[in-house]
C-alpha positions in Angstrom: -48.2 32.9 -54.8 -45.4 34.1 -52.5 -42.7 32.0 -54.0 -43.1 33.2 -57.5 -41.9 36.7 -56.8 -38.8 35.3 -55.0 -37.8 33.3 -57.9 -38.4 36.2 -60.2 -36.2 38.3 -57.8 -33.5 35.7 -57.9 -33.6 35.7 -61.7 -33.5 39.4 -61.7 -30.6 39.5 -59.4 -28.9 36.7 -61.4 -29.4 38.7 -64.6 -28.0 41.7 -62.8 -25.0 39.7 -61.7 -24.5 38.5 -65.2 -24.8 42.0 -66.5 -22.3 43.0 -63.8 -20.0 40.3 -65.0 -20.5 41.2 -68.6 -19.8 44.8 -67.6 -16.7 43.7 -65.7 -15.7 41.6 -68.6 -16.1 44.5 -70.9 -14.2 46.7 -68.6 -11.7 44.1 -68.2 -11.3 43.8 -71.9 -10.9 47.5 -72.2 -8.4 47.4 -69.4 -6.8 44.4 -71.0 -5.9 46.5 -73.9 -4.2 49.0 -71.6 -2.9 47.0 -68.6 -3.3 43.4 -69.3 -5.9 42.6 -66.5 -7.0 39.0 -66.2 -10.5 37.5 -66.8 -12.8 37.1 -63.9 -15.0 34.1 -63.1 -18.0 35.3 -61.0 -20.0 33.0 -58.9 -23.1 33.4 -56.7 -24.0 32.6 -53.1 -27.6 32.3 -51.8 -28.1 33.0 -48.1 -31.4 32.2 -46.4 -33.0 32.3 -43.1 -35.3 29.5 -41.8 -38.5 30.4 -40.1 -40.3 28.0 -37.9 -44.0 28.5 -37.3 -45.2 27.1 -34.1 -48.7 25.6 -33.9 -50.7 23.8 -31.3 -50.0 20.3 -30.3 -50.4 18.0 -33.1 -50.1 20.8 -35.7 -47.9 20.0 -38.7 -44.7 21.9 -39.0 -44.1 23.5 -42.4 -40.6 24.5 -43.9 -39.8 28.1 -43.5 -39.4 30.2 -46.6 -36.3 32.2 -47.4 -36.0 35.7 -46.0 -32.8 36.9 -47.8 -31.7 36.2 -51.3 -28.5 37.6 -52.8 -25.4 36.6 -54.9 -21.7 36.6 -54.0 -20.7 40.1 -55.1 -17.7 41.0 -57.2 -15.9 44.3 -57.6 -13.2 44.9 -60.2 -9.9 46.3 -58.8 -8.3 49.5 -59.8 -11.6 50.9 -61.2 -11.1 54.6 -61.8 -14.5 55.6 -63.4 -16.3 58.9 -62.6 -19.1 57.1 -60.6 -19.1 54.8 -57.8 -19.4 51.1 -58.6 -22.6 49.3 -57.9 -21.7 46.2 -56.1 -25.2 44.7 -55.6 -28.6 45.1 -54.0 -30.1 43.7 -50.9 -33.9 43.1 -50.6 -36.0 41.4 -47.9 -39.2 39.7 -48.6 -40.8 41.6 -45.7 -40.1 44.8 -47.6 -43.5 45.9 -49.0 -42.0 48.9 -50.7 -43.7 51.5 -48.5 -40.4 52.6 -47.0 -40.8 51.2 -43.6 -37.7 49.0 -44.0 -34.3 50.2 -43.3 -31.2 48.4 -44.5 -28.0 48.4 -42.4 -24.5 47.4 -43.6 -21.6 46.5 -41.2 -18.3 44.7 -41.4 -15.0 45.3 -43.2 -15.0 48.6 -45.1 -18.7 49.4 -44.2 -19.3 53.1 -44.3 -15.9 53.9 -45.8 -15.3 51.7 -48.8 -18.8 50.2 -49.1 -22.0 52.3 -48.6 -25.6 51.1 -48.8 -28.8 52.9 -49.7 -30.9 52.2 -46.6 -34.1 52.4 -48.6 -33.3 50.4 -51.7 -30.5 48.2 -50.4 -28.1 49.1 -53.2 -24.4 48.7 -52.2 -21.8 50.9 -53.9 -17.9 50.9 -53.7 -16.7 54.5 -53.2 -12.9 53.8 -53.4 -10.5 52.1 -55.7 -9.7 48.6 -54.5 -6.5 46.7 -54.9 -6.7 42.9 -54.8 -3.0 42.6 -53.8 -3.7 44.6 -50.6 -7.0 42.8 -49.8 -8.7 40.1 -51.9 -12.1 40.1 -50.3 -14.3 41.8 -47.7 -16.8 40.2 -45.3 -19.9 42.3 -44.6 -23.1 41.8 -42.5 -26.5 43.0 -43.7 -29.6 43.5 -41.6 -33.2 44.8 -42.2 -34.7 46.8 -39.3 -37.8 48.8 -38.8 -37.2 52.4 -39.8 -39.2 53.8 -36.9 -38.3 51.5 -34.1 -34.9 50.2 -35.3 -36.0 46.8 -34.3 -34.6 44.0 -36.4 -37.0 42.5 -38.8 -34.5 39.8 -39.9 -31.5 38.3 -38.2 -28.2 39.7 -39.5 -26.5 37.7 -42.3 -23.0 37.7 -43.7 -21.9 38.0 -47.4 -18.6 38.4 -49.2 -17.5 41.0 -51.6 -14.5 39.7 -53.7 -12.1 42.0 -55.5 -11.7 40.9 -59.1 -8.0 40.8 -60.2 -6.5 42.7 -63.2 -2.9 42.5 -64.5 -1.4 45.4 -62.7 1.8 44.0 -61.2 4.9 43.2 -63.3 7.1 40.2 -62.4 10.0 40.8 -60.0 13.3 39.0 -59.2 13.5 39.3 -55.5 17.0 37.9 -55.1 18.8 39.6 -58.0 21.4 40.3 -59.1 22.7 36.8 -59.3 26.2 35.3 -59.3 27.0 31.9 -60.7 30.0 29.7 -61.5 30.4 27.0 -64.1 33.6 25.1 -65.0 35.2 26.1 -68.3 35.0 23.6 -71.2 31.6 22.4 -69.9 29.3 20.6 -72.4 26.4 22.4 -74.0 23.4 22.3 -71.8 25.3 22.3 -68.5 23.1 23.8 -65.9 24.5 27.1 -64.5 21.7 28.2 -62.1 18.0 28.8 -61.9 16.4 32.3 -61.5 12.9 32.8 -60.3 10.6 35.8 -60.6 7.4 36.4 -58.6 4.1 38.1 -59.7 1.8 39.7 -57.2 -1.3 39.1 -59.4 -3.7 36.2 -58.8 -2.2 33.0 -60.3 -5.6 31.3 -60.2 -7.3 33.8 -62.5 -6.3 34.4 -66.0 -2.7 34.7 -67.3 -1.8 37.6 -65.1 0.7 35.6 -63.1 1.8 33.1 -65.8 5.5 33.9 -66.4 7.8 33.2 -69.3 11.6 33.6 -69.2 13.9 34.8 -71.9 17.5 35.9 -72.3 18.1 39.4 -73.5 21.9 39.5 -73.2 24.4 36.7 -73.1 23.8 34.9 -76.4 25.2 32.8 -77.9 27.1 31.6 -74.8 24.1 30.9 -72.5 20.3 30.1 -72.8 17.4 30.0 -70.4 14.5 27.6 -70.2 11.2 29.7 -70.7 9.1 27.9 -68.1 11.7 27.1 -65.3 14.2 29.9 -65.6 17.2 27.5 -65.6 20.2 29.0 -67.3 22.4 26.6 -69.3 25.5 26.8 -71.4 24.9 27.2 -75.1 28.4 27.0 -76.6 31.0 24.2 -76.2 34.6 24.7 -75.1 34.3 28.0 -73.4 37.8 28.8 -72.3 38.5 30.6 -69.1 41.9 31.7 -70.3 40.2 33.5 -73.2 37.3 35.0 -71.3 36.5 34.5 -67.6 33.3 36.5 -66.9 30.0 36.9 -68.7 27.1 39.4 -68.0 23.7 37.8 -68.7 20.4 39.7 -68.7 17.3 37.5 -68.0 13.7 38.7 -68.6 10.5 37.4 -67.0 7.2 38.4 -68.7 3.6 37.6 -67.5 0.5 36.9 -69.6 2.3 33.9 -70.9 4.7 36.1 -72.8 2.0 37.5 -75.0 1.8 41.0 -76.2 0.7 43.4 -73.5 2.2 41.5 -70.6 4.3 43.1 -68.0 7.9 42.2 -67.6 10.9 42.4 -65.2 14.6 41.8 -65.7 17.6 40.7 -63.6 21.4 40.7 -64.1 23.3 37.4 -63.8 27.2 37.5 -63.6 28.6 34.1 -64.7 32.2 33.2 -64.0 34.0 30.3 -65.6 36.0 28.3 -63.1 39.4 26.8 -63.9 40.1 23.2 -64.9 43.4 21.7 -65.8 43.1 22.0 -69.6 46.5 23.5 -70.4 49.8 21.7 -70.2 52.9 23.6 -68.9 55.1 25.2 -71.5 58.7 26.5 -71.3 59.0 29.8 -73.1 62.5 28.8 -74.4 63.8 25.4 -75.6 67.3 26.2 -74.5 68.5 28.2 -71.4 72.1 29.3 -71.3 73.7 29.7 -67.8 77.2 30.2 -66.4 79.0 29.4 -63.2 82.4 30.5 -61.9 84.7 27.7 -60.9 85.3 29.4 -57.5 81.6 29.0 -56.5 80.9 26.7 -53.5 78.3 23.9 -53.5 74.9 25.2 -52.7 75.2 28.4 -54.6 72.5 29.3 -57.2 73.4 29.0 -60.8 70.2 30.1 -62.5 66.4 29.9 -62.7 63.8 28.9 -65.3 60.0 28.6 -65.2 57.4 26.8 -67.3 54.2 28.8 -67.9 50.8 27.3 -67.2 47.8 29.6 -67.6 45.7 27.4 -65.3 45.1 28.5 -61.7 45.9 27.0 -58.3 46.8 23.4 -58.3 45.8 23.1 -61.9 48.7 25.5 -62.8 51.3 24.0 -60.4 54.4 22.7 -62.1 56.9 20.2 -60.7 60.5 20.2 -62.1 63.1 17.5 -62.3 66.4 16.8 -64.1 66.0 13.9 -66.4 69.2 13.8 -68.5 72.6 15.5 -69.2 76.3 15.2 -68.3 75.8 17.6 -65.4 73.5 15.4 -63.3 76.3 14.8 -60.7 77.5 18.4 -60.6 74.2 20.2 -60.3 70.9 19.8 -58.5 67.4 21.4 -58.9 64.8 22.6 -56.4 61.6 24.6 -56.6 61.0 28.1 -55.2 57.8 27.8 -53.1 56.9 31.4 -53.7 57.7 32.0 -57.3 57.3 28.4 -58.4 60.5 28.7 -60.4 63.0 25.9 -61.0 66.3 26.8 -59.2 69.6 25.3 -60.5 72.2 25.0 -57.7 75.8 23.8 -57.7 76.1 20.4 -56.1 79.9 19.9 -56.5 82.9 22.1 -57.2 83.5 22.6 -61.0 86.9 23.1 -62.5 87.4 25.2 -65.5 90.6 23.4 -66.3 88.9 20.0 -66.2 85.6 20.6 -67.9 84.3 23.9 -69.3 80.6 23.2 -70.0 77.7 21.0 -68.9 74.3 20.1 -70.3 71.1 19.4 -68.4 67.6 18.4 -69.6 64.8 19.6 -67.3 61.2 18.5 -67.3 58.2 20.4 -66.1 54.9 18.6 -65.4 51.5 19.1 -63.8 51.1 17.0 -60.6 47.3 17.2 -60.8 45.6 16.0 -64.0 41.9 15.9 -64.5 40.9 12.6 -66.0 38.2 14.3 -68.0 40.8 16.2 -70.0 43.6 13.6 -70.0 43.2 13.2 -73.8 44.3 16.8 -74.2 47.8 16.0 -72.8 50.6 15.3 -72.3 50.7 17.7 -69.4 54.5 18.2 -69.4 57.3 19.9 -71.3 61.0 19.7 -71.6 63.9 22.2 -72.0 67.7 22.1 -72.2 70.1 24.0 -69.9 73.6 24.7 -71.1 75.9 25.7 -68.3 79.4 27.1 -69.1 82.1 27.1 -66.5 84.0 30.4 -66.1 87.6 30.6 -65.2 88.6 32.1 -61.9 91.9 32.8 -60.2 92.1 29.9 -57.8 94.6 29.3 -55.0 97.2 26.6 -55.4 96.1 23.0 -54.7 98.1 20.4 -52.8 98.4 17.1 -54.4 97.2 15.4 -51.2 94.4 16.5 -48.8 96.8 15.9 -45.9 100.3 14.6 -45.1 101.6 12.3 -42.4 105.4 12.0 -41.7 107.6 10.4 -39.1 110.9 11.6 -37.6 113.0 10.0 -34.9 113.3 11.7 -31.6 116.5 13.3 -30.7 117.2 13.8 -34.4 119.6 16.7 -34.9 118.6 20.1 -36.2 117.9 20.2 -39.9 116.7 16.6 -40.2 114.3 16.2 -43.2 110.8 15.2 -42.2 109.0 15.1 -45.5 108.0 17.1 -48.6 104.6 18.7 -49.4 103.7 19.8 -52.9 101.2 22.2 -54.3 100.6 23.6 -57.8 98.7 26.4 -59.5 95.7 24.9 -61.2 95.1 28.0 -63.4 96.2 28.2 -67.0 99.0 30.6 -66.0 100.5 27.9 -63.7 102.4 30.4 -61.5 105.1 29.3 -59.1 104.2 28.5 -55.4 105.9 29.6 -52.2 105.5 27.6 -48.9 105.5 28.7 -45.3 104.3 27.4 -41.9 101.8 29.6 -40.2 103.1 30.5 -36.8 99.9 29.8 -34.9 100.1 26.1 -36.0 103.7 25.7 -34.7 104.1 28.2 -31.9 107.3 26.8 -30.5 108.7 26.6 -34.1 109.9 23.0 -34.0 109.9 22.9 -37.8 110.7 24.9 -40.9 109.8 24.5 -44.5 111.8 25.3 -47.6 109.8 28.1 -49.3 110.6 26.8 -52.8 110.3 23.0 -52.7 108.1 22.4 -49.6 110.7 20.3 -47.7 109.9 20.3 -43.9 113.0 20.3 -41.6 113.4 20.1 -37.8 114.8 23.1 -36.0 115.8 21.2 -32.8 115.9 17.6 -31.4 112.4 16.4 -30.5 111.4 14.5 -27.4 108.7 11.8 -28.0 108.0 11.6 -24.2 107.2 15.3 -24.1 105.1 15.4 -27.3 104.6 12.3 -29.5 102.7 14.1 -32.3 103.1 17.5 -33.9 100.1 18.8 -36.0 101.1 21.7 -38.1 99.8 23.4 -41.3 101.7 24.4 -44.4 100.5 27.3 -46.5 101.1 27.5 -50.3 100.8 31.0 -51.8 100.7 31.7 -55.5 103.4 34.1 -56.7 101.7 36.7 -58.9 98.0 37.0 -59.6 96.0 37.7 -56.5 98.4 36.0 -54.0 95.8 33.5 -53.0 96.9 30.8 -50.6 95.7 27.4 -49.5 96.6 25.3 -46.4 97.2 21.6 -45.8 97.3 19.6 -42.6 100.6 17.9 -41.8 100.8 15.3 -39.0 104.3 14.5 -37.8 104.9 11.5 -35.6 108.0 11.4 -33.4 109.3 7.9 -33.5 110.5 6.5 -30.1 114.1 5.9 -29.3 115.0 3.9 -26.1 116.5 6.8 -24.2 114.8 6.5 -20.8 115.8 3.9 -18.2 113.1 1.9 -16.4 112.1 2.7 -12.8 109.9 1.4 -10.0 106.2 1.7 -10.8 105.7 2.9 -7.2 108.0 4.2 -4.5 106.1 2.9 -1.4 108.0 1.6 1.6 107.9 -2.2 2.3 106.7 -2.9 5.8 108.1 -6.2 7.3 107.4 -7.8 10.7 110.2 -8.4 13.1 109.1 -12.0 13.3 109.3 -12.7 9.6 110.6 -16.1 8.7 113.3 -16.8 6.1 112.1 -17.5 2.5 109.0 -15.3 2.9 108.1 -13.0 0.0 107.6 -9.5 1.5 107.0 -7.6 -1.7 106.5 -7.9 -5.5 107.9 -5.0 -7.5 107.2 -3.9 -11.0 108.7 -1.2 -13.3 107.6 1.4 -15.9 109.4 2.9 -18.8 108.6 6.2 -20.5 109.7 4.7 -23.8 107.5 2.5 -25.9 107.8 -1.2 -25.1 108.5 -3.3 -28.1 106.7 -6.6 -28.7 107.9 -9.3 -26.2 110.1 -6.8 -24.5 110.1 -7.1 -20.7 112.0 -5.8 -17.7 114.6 -7.9 -15.7 115.4 -7.4 -12.1 118.6 -8.1 -10.1 120.4 -7.0 -7.0 122.9 -4.2 -7.5 126.5 -5.5 -7.5 127.4 -3.9 -4.2 124.7 -5.9 -2.3 124.9 -9.2 -4.2 126.3 -11.0 -1.2 124.0 -9.5 1.5 122.5 -11.9 4.0 119.2 -10.2 4.5 117.2 -10.1 1.3 117.3 -11.6 -2.2 115.5 -10.7 -5.6 113.9 -13.3 -7.9 113.0 -12.2 -11.4 109.6 -13.6 -12.4 110.2 -13.1 -16.1 106.9 -11.1 -16.5 108.4 -7.7 -15.8 108.0 -8.2 -12.0 110.3 -9.4 -9.3 109.7 -10.9 -5.8 111.7 -9.8 -2.7 112.6 -12.7 -0.3 113.8 -12.7 3.3 117.0 -14.7 3.9 117.2 -14.7 7.6 115.2 -14.1 10.8 115.8 -12.1 13.9 115.2 -8.6 12.7 114.9 -6.1 15.6 113.7 -2.6 15.4 115.8 -1.5 18.3 118.9 -2.6 16.4 117.9 -1.4 12.9 114.5 -0.3 11.8 115.1 0.5 8.1 117.0 -1.4 5.4 117.8 0.0 1.9 117.9 -2.6 -0.9 119.4 -1.4 -4.3 117.8 -3.2 -7.3 119.0 -3.0 -10.9 116.3 -2.9 -13.6 117.0 -3.5 -17.3 114.5 -2.8 -20.1 116.3 -5.1 -22.6 115.7 -2.5 -25.3 117.9 -1.3 -28.1 120.1 0.2 -27.0 119.5 -1.4 -23.6 118.8 1.0 -20.7 119.1 0.1 -17.0 118.8 1.9 -13.7 119.4 1.2 -10.0 116.4 1.9 -7.8 116.4 1.6 -4.0 113.7 -0.3 -2.2 113.1 0.9 1.4 112.2 -1.9 3.9 110.9 -0.8 7.3 110.9 -3.3 10.3 107.6 -3.1 12.2 106.2 -4.6 15.4 103.5 -7.1 14.8 101.2 -9.4 16.8 100.9 -13.1 16.7 98.8 -12.9 13.5 101.4 -10.8 11.7 99.3 -7.7 12.0 101.4 -4.6 12.0 101.1 -2.7 15.3 103.8 0.0 15.0 106.6 0.9 12.7 108.0 3.9 14.6 111.2 3.7 16.7 110.3 3.6 20.5 112.7 5.5 22.7 113.8 4.1 26.0 113.2 7.2 28.0 110.1 9.2 27.5 110.4 13.0 28.3 108.2 14.4 31.0 105.1 16.1 29.6 101.7 17.5 30.4 98.5 15.7 30.4 95.8 16.4 27.7 93.6 18.2 30.2 96.4 20.5 31.2 97.1 21.4 27.6 93.5 22.2 27.0 93.4 24.5 30.0 96.5 26.3 28.9 95.0 26.8 25.4 91.8 28.2 26.9 93.7 30.7 29.0 95.6 31.8 26.0 92.4 32.4 24.0 90.8 34.4 26.9 93.9 36.6 27.2 93.9 37.2 23.4 90.2 38.2 23.6 90.9 40.7 26.4 93.7 42.3 24.4 91.6 42.6 21.3 88.8 44.2 23.3 91.2 46.6 24.9 92.6 47.7 21.6 89.1 48.2 20.2 88.2 50.4 23.1 91.4 52.4 22.8 90.4 53.2 19.2 87.2 54.8 20.3 87.2 58.6 20.8 88.5 59.6 24.2 86.0 61.4 26.5 87.2 64.7 28.1 88.7 64.2 31.6 86.9 67.3 32.9 83.1 67.3 33.1 81.6 70.6 32.4 78.0 71.7 32.9 75.5 71.5 30.1 75.8 75.3 29.5 79.6 74.9 28.9 79.3 74.1 25.2 82.7 74.7 23.7 82.2 73.5 20.2 79.6 76.0 18.7 79.7 77.3 15.2 77.7 80.5 14.7 77.1 81.5 11.1 75.6 84.9 10.3 75.8 87.2 7.3 75.9 90.6 9.1 78.4 92.4 11.3 78.3 94.3 14.5 77.0 93.8 18.0 79.7 91.8 19.6 78.2 89.8 22.4 74.7 90.8 21.2 75.1 88.2 18.4 75.7 85.4 20.8 73.2 86.1 23.6 71.6 82.7 23.0 74.8 80.9 24.0 76.7 80.9 27.3 80.2 80.0 26.6 81.3 80.6 30.2 84.8 81.9 30.7 85.9 81.5 27.1 83.4 84.2 26.1 84.7 86.8 28.7 87.9 86.7 30.7 85.8 88.0 33.6 84.3 84.6 34.0 87.6 83.4 35.4 87.0 85.5 38.5 83.5 84.2 39.0 81.9 87.4 37.6 79.5 87.0 34.6 78.3 90.2 32.9 74.6 90.7 32.2 73.4 89.7 28.9 70.6 92.2 28.5 72.8 95.3 28.6 76.0 96.3 27.0 78.7 95.6 29.6 80.7 98.4 31.1 84.1 98.3 32.7 83.0 97.0 36.2 86.2 95.9 37.7 89.9 96.8 37.5 92.3 95.1 35.2 94.4 92.3 36.4 97.7 93.6 37.8 100.0 94.2 34.9 97.6 92.9 32.3 97.1 96.2 30.5 100.6 97.5 30.7 102.3 94.3 29.7 101.0 94.5 26.2 101.6 98.2 26.1 105.2 98.2 27.4 106.4 94.9 26.0 109.1 95.2 23.4 107.5 92.4 21.3 104.0 91.0 21.4 105.6 87.5 21.4 106.2 87.8 25.1 102.5 88.5 25.6 101.5 85.4 23.6 104.0 83.2 25.4 102.8 84.3 28.7 99.3 83.5 27.8 100.4 80.0 26.6 102.3 79.4 29.8 99.2 80.5 31.8 97.0 78.1 29.8 99.4 75.3 30.3 99.5 75.8 34.0 95.8 76.1 34.4 94.5 72.8 36.0 91.0 73.4 34.5 92.3 73.6 30.9 91.3 70.6 28.7 94.1 68.0 28.2 94.0 68.4 24.4 94.5 71.2 21.9 91.5 73.5 21.6 90.6 76.9 20.2 89.7 79.4 22.8 86.9 81.7 21.4 86.7 85.2 22.8 83.2 86.1 22.0 83.0 89.4 23.9 84.2 92.5 22.0 83.4 96.1 22.4 83.8 99.1 24.7 85.2 98.1 28.0 86.4 94.7 26.9 89.3 93.6 28.9 91.0 92.3 25.9 90.5 95.5 24.0 89.4 95.9 20.5 91.7 95.9 17.5 88.8 96.7 15.1 89.6 99.6 12.9 85.9 100.2 12.4 85.2 101.0 16.0 88.5 102.7 16.7 88.1 105.4 14.1 84.4 106.1 14.9 84.6 106.2 18.7 86.6 108.3 21.1 89.3 106.3 22.9 91.8 107.3 25.6 94.1 104.4 24.8 97.6 105.3 23.7 98.7 103.3 20.6 102.3 104.5 20.6 103.4 101.2 22.0 102.7 99.7 18.7 105.8 101.2 17.4 107.8 98.9 19.6 106.1 95.7 18.5 108.3 95.2 15.5 107.9 95.5 11.8 104.8 93.2 11.7 102.8 95.8 13.5 104.2 98.8 11.6 101.0 99.3 9.6 98.9 99.4 12.8 101.3 101.8 14.4 101.1 104.1 11.4 97.3 104.1 11.5 96.7 104.6 15.2 99.9 106.3 16.4 99.4 109.5 14.3 95.8 110.1 15.4 96.6 113.3 17.4 98.4 114.7 14.5 95.3 114.3 12.3 93.1 115.8 14.9 95.5 118.8 15.3 95.4 119.4 11.6 91.7 119.4 11.6 91.6 122.0 14.4 93.9 124.2 12.6 91.7 124.0 9.5 88.7 125.0 11.5 90.5 128.0 13.1 91.6 129.2 9.8 
């Protein structure tokens, strides 16, 4: 009886679930018309609890009945109705319906998203759910006593699944895309694959089933609907015609049916280059010109074949393949501009040939075998080069000249002729000259009109066997251009120098030499060139042919042997013998000379080893021993050192012979910028008697007070100056007094009188003090000092007159 209601509950709940599914399907269908949501496939889950009933021992155990029965609940996402969605209902078999059971819900979203009626067990969703955020929720249900809150059933888990709808469009996560494909690719060549993603549930309905299509880029490209692979759709797409394409790809869900959501992406496709174009010269004939005065290596012209391909595919190599100018011109390639550069290889001559033709080929070095049938990948062009006339310098008929002239030839002897001509059409005359720097000593001259080279003086082969000069030919008229040619002149030898001994060494002979012994073998040299089979012959000079001491034997090989004819040579009797020998060179004309051979008699030992060849005197002069000579030299060196030291000391500054005390400082220079005071300005210095004549008598005035006249004048000192006819006598007397003073320094010095003022023995000549102070001195004696003191006499001698005039003025 108890199981029947449970089954009936299950059926009821199943029917409720089916109704919920039907409702969801209906809602889904309604939403499908608006947003394309997918169908849902609900399922159910039955959870139960086992109870064990314990009996006494031996009692049979029965299977426990189910305590909880419910389905797996479903909630449609994005529901926006006015009421909350009923998710399902929980019911326990212990619930008698009197309200003593309380249902509790816990887990994910309990109390916020999902709420439960604690009396009925109905679960509602209070918020809109999004499957893409969370696809399912796990909750726990429990039945407790409402009064005591004691669990009546153990807690059990169940799942609430969020049912998907089509609410997310496809997206290309890595767009925009960039792709490259070679030009001229076959139809269907894969370019790249694009992939879109859909956040909807791919396992439920068609919400995530995508279909690709191309919206922009036809008819050049296509896309596979299921895979998103982009392929070429047209053959022979040429990069040179168009390089880039913008393709728009769309991905649509719901299998591409109406109502599905879609997304697009941009794909930029670039055609890469292949070598599908041969090089082409823009012109078939290229005219160029070159002046005949250009030097080899200079550029004549440029040309370039065009190839629209890029990089190595567009590289062009050039070469000359034909033409009559292959030997005169050469070709290279400019690495930067990729142009063919025509350069001059040899000199061209307008008068010889005035035009040349060249055929040049331009070809691709890298050919793609896939497109070799599209060839040939080369092109040809013709170059016509015209030679332009230029005013050229004269040209010698030979690149250089070599002449010979005999030495000692008289002045004006013809050496040889050089010839140059003007190669231009005008054929102007040519003038010749020898540049001075090539013939500094001016041995030669050249005829300015015909190029004949002449000697200006006799030449000496022994001094200079070759002369290397240059001859310049200058065109008369035109631009006066000139050219030079090398002329080598060989001076031919003439036998004009006699032979002579090869060496002039003395011959050393022992006193004990035996007759017939060869004491020397002599040879000869000649400054002239020796002809073939020419040799020197030797013989005694006629004046010594019959001597009894030595003889000469010609060896017929340009050498001669000296023999001794006797014995008994003594150095004491004669130590040197002179043997004149005549040498003949047998040339043409023959030249001979007489050379003297010096033979010295020497003292030898028993083995004929020479001991001495000097003459030994019979009486040796008295001399000093070696030790004595060394001692004398040492003394001389010491004396010289003393003299040098003495001279060096004499050059030093002499010290004064009289030693003064430290206070006696004679050389003081006092610099100040104000005047007055006299000795008050020099109180810091004690210059002894030179400051004050009183010091000579041993009396030094005080420094802290102005000195007064404290002692009488020296007899005659004051009146001598006053009564003297000329002050010269006063000065001379002072000089004589200084010369006779034994304490005076032995050198010229300046005596400084630093004391000046009232009471000074020397008196003051200052006009400043004289006119401002009362003075009893009589200056009339200045009138007798001569014309040099006339000005002073006029100033001071008339003082009384001025004072009298002043008194008269006051009285009046």
